[in-house]
C-alpha positions as CSV (number, residue, x, y, z in Angstrom):
1,M,0.1,-0.2,0.2
2,D,1.7,3.4,-0.9
3,L,0.7,6.1,1.6
4,G,2.6,8.4,-0.3
5,S,5.4,10.9,0.2
6,Y,5.0,13.8,2.5
7,C,7.5,16.8,4.0
8,E,6.9,18.9,6.9
9,F,9.5,21.7,7.8
10,V,9.6,21.8,11.6
11,T,11.4,24.9,11.7
12,F,9.0,26.5,9.7
13,N,6.0,25.1,11.5
14,T,4.5,24.1,7.8
15,P,2.0,21.0,7.2
16,Q,2.3,18.0,5.7
17,I,3.1,19.0,2.3
18,A,2.5,16.2,-0.9
19,T,6.0,15.4,-2.6
20,E,6.8,13.0,-5.0
21,G,10.3,12.0,-5.7
22,T,12.8,9.0,-5.0
23,F,15.0,7.7,-2.1
24,K,17.2,5.1,-3.5
25,V,19.3,3.0,-0.8
26,N,22.9,2.1,-1.6
27,R,24.4,-1.3,-0.4
28,N,26.4,0.5,2.5
29,C,23.4,2.0,3.8
30,S,23.7,5.1,2.5
31,A,21.0,6.9,0.7
32,D,20.2,9.5,-1.8
33,I,16.9,11.3,-1.9
34,N,15.5,13.6,-4.5
35,L,11.8,15.3,-3.7
36,S,10.0,17.4,-6.5
37,V,9.3,20.0,-3.5
38,G,12.1,22.7,-3.4
39,G,14.3,20.4,-6.0
40,L,15.5,19.0,-2.6
41,A,18.3,16.8,-2.9
42,A,20.0,14.9,0.2
43,Q,22.6,12.6,0.8
44,V,22.0,10.5,4.5
45,Q,23.1,7.5,6.2
46,V,20.7,4.6,7.1
47,T,20.4,2.7,10.1
48,R,20.6,-0.6,10.2
49,D,17.2,-1.7,10.5
50,K,16.1,1.0,8.4
51,Q,13.7,2.7,11.0
52,M,15.7,6.2,11.1
53,Y,18.1,8.5,8.3
54,A,20.1,11.4,9.0
55,G,22.1,13.5,6.7
56,R,22.6,16.7,4.8
57,F,20.3,18.0,2.0
58,Q,20.3,21.3,-0.1
59,A,16.8,23.0,-1.9
60,Q,16.2,25.8,-4.0
61,D,19.5,25.3,-6.1
62,G,21.8,25.4,-3.5
63,A,20.0,28.5,-1.5
64,V,18.8,26.3,1.5
65,S,20.7,23.7,3.1
66,G,21.1,22.2,6.6
67,T,20.4,18.7,8.5
68,T,17.9,16.0,7.7
69,S,17.1,13.1,9.5
70,G,13.5,10.8,9.3
71,V,12.1,8.0,11.5
72,R,9.8,5.3,9.8
73,Q,6.2,5.2,10.8
């Protein structure tokens, strides 16, 4: 069942924003994230049990950058 993909920017207190894109996990548990919202691109490290990730992102052609993390729900 595909529940869709959503971004929520805690710093800016936004609601969940629907987005499309890819989340590709590599053999070494690193992952590349590319989302349509803001042209977001991230390089992250995924935990061994694939329940969490943390890393860096940039968006809006590099005008916005920072850290990102996620927890599987």
